[in-house]
C-alpha positions in Angstrom: 114.7 115.2 97.7 111.6 113.1 96.3 110.7 115.9 93.7 114.5 116.0 92.6 114.5 112.0 91.9 111.1 112.2 90.4 112.2 115.3 87.9 115.7 113.7 87.1 115.1 110.0 86.8 114.5 108.6 83.3 112.5 105.6 84.8 110.0 105.1 87.5 110.7 106.0 91.3 109.8 104.0 94.4 109.4 104.9 97.8 110.6 102.3 100.4 108.3 102.0 103.3 109.0 101.2 106.8 106.9 100.8 109.9 108.2 104.4 110.7 107.2 106.1 107.6 104.3 108.9 108.3 101.5 109.4 106.4 102.7 113.1 105.3 106.1 111.7 104.0 103.9 109.0 101.9 101.4 111.8 100.8 104.2 114.2 99.7 106.3 111.5 97.9 102.9 110.4 96.1 101.9 113.9 94.9 105.7 114.6 93.9 105.2 111.5 91.5 106.3 108.4 93.1 105.3 105.6 91.0 105.6 102.9 93.3 105.8 101.8 97.1 107.7 98.8 98.6 107.8 97.5 101.9 111.4 97.4 103.4 113.6 95.6 104.1 114.1 94.7 100.5 115.5 91.7 98.8 116.9 91.7 95.2 114.0 89.3 94.3 111.4 91.4 95.6 112.8 94.8 94.1 112.9 93.0 90.8 109.2 91.7 91.2 108.1 95.2 92.4 109.9 96.9 89.4 108.2 94.7 86.9 104.9 95.4 88.2 105.2 99.1 88.1 102.5 100.9 85.9 103.9 101.8 82.4 101.3 104.2 81.2 101.2 107.8 82.3 99.3 109.1 85.3 96.3 111.2 84.5 97.3 114.8 84.3 94.0 115.9 86.2 91.0 114.8 88.1 89.1 112.0 86.7 85.1 112.2 87.4 82.8 109.5 87.0 79.5 110.8 88.2 79.8 112.2 91.6 83.2 110.3 92.2 86.4 112.1 91.5 89.9 110.4 91.7 92.3 113.4 91.6 96.0 111.8 90.8 98.0 115.3 91.4 96.5 115.8 94.9 96.3 111.9 95.5 92.7 112.1 96.7 89.2 110.8 96.4 86.1 112.9 96.3 82.3 112.1 96.6 80.8 115.4 95.1 83.3 117.7 97.0 83.5 115.6 100.3 87.1 113.9 100.6 87.3 110.2 101.1 90.3 108.8 103.0 92.4 106.3 101.3 95.5 104.4 101.9 98.1 104.8 99.3 97.3 101.3 97.9 93.8 101.8 98.1 94.2 105.1 96.2 96.3 103.3 93.6 93.4 100.6 92.9 90.9 103.5 92.6 93.1 105.3 90.2 93.4 102.4 88.2 89.5 101.5 88.0 88.9 105.2 87.3 91.5 105.4 84.5 89.9 102.3 82.9 86.5 103.4 83.2 84.1 102.1 81.9 86.0 98.9 81.6 86.3 95.9 83.8 89.7 95.7 85.4 91.2 92.1 86.0 92.5 91.1 89.4 96.1 90.8 88.1 96.1 94.4 86.9 94.8 95.9 90.1 97.4 93.8 92.0 99.8 95.2 89.7 98.4 98.7 90.3 98.2 98.6 94.2 101.2 96.5 94.8 101.0 93.3 96.7 101.8 94.4 100.2 103.0 91.6 102.6 100.1 89.4 101.4 100.7 85.7 100.6 97.6 86.0 98.3 97.6 89.2 96.3 94.2 88.8 94.8 92.7 88.4 98.3 94.3 91.6 99.3 93.0 93.5 96.5 89.3 92.2 97.3 90.2 93.5 101.1 91.3 96.9 99.4 88.0 96.9 97.4 86.0 96.3 100.5 87.7 98.9 102.4 87.4 101.5 99.7 83.6 100.6 99.3 83.1 101.0 103.3 84.7 104.4 103.0 82.7 105.5 100.1 79.4 104.5 101.8 80.2 106.4 105.0 80.1 109.5 102.9 77.3 108.6 100.5 75.2 106.3 102.7 73.7 103.1 101.2 74.4 103.9 97.3 78.2 104.1 98.0 78.3 100.3 98.0 77.3 100.1 94.2 79.9 102.5 93.0 82.5 99.9 92.6 81.0 96.8 90.7 82.2 93.2 90.8 82.4 91.3 87.6 82.4 87.7 88.9 85.4 85.8 87.9 87.1 88.8 86.0 87.6 91.7 88.1 86.0 95.3 89.2 84.7 98.3 87.3 83.3 101.8 88.6 79.6 102.2 87.8 78.3 105.1 85.9 
């Protein structure tokens, strides 16, 4: 059903998440080309805000490799060398945004737009937490050098090293 929506829709397709939505469903939807995720139940105001923040640029058509790090939009996976790194859909979206903009710095507002705001009152803090989670996941695979993969540009945002 999601495949048909993505193929026939002239605009971006959103996936509504509830607490019962399984990881398999989310992964399949993202692989099919879902462009955004929103928590349900949904109000008209939240839907309008989410639609305004959907990415307008086309997703990368293949893997983006920066040094030993690979972010693959098609499989919705992150790899260090050939080892997969687990990431939530929002964490992946932030990593994809960083990879697509490499070597440039990506501002917090742009990362909020890419990763969605979730239910956070402070979306910038939410992105900072996502970045810390991704750094931890990368460090589990790479060891100490993993923490240097995502660089903080103080007062501006983040960028991928390399």
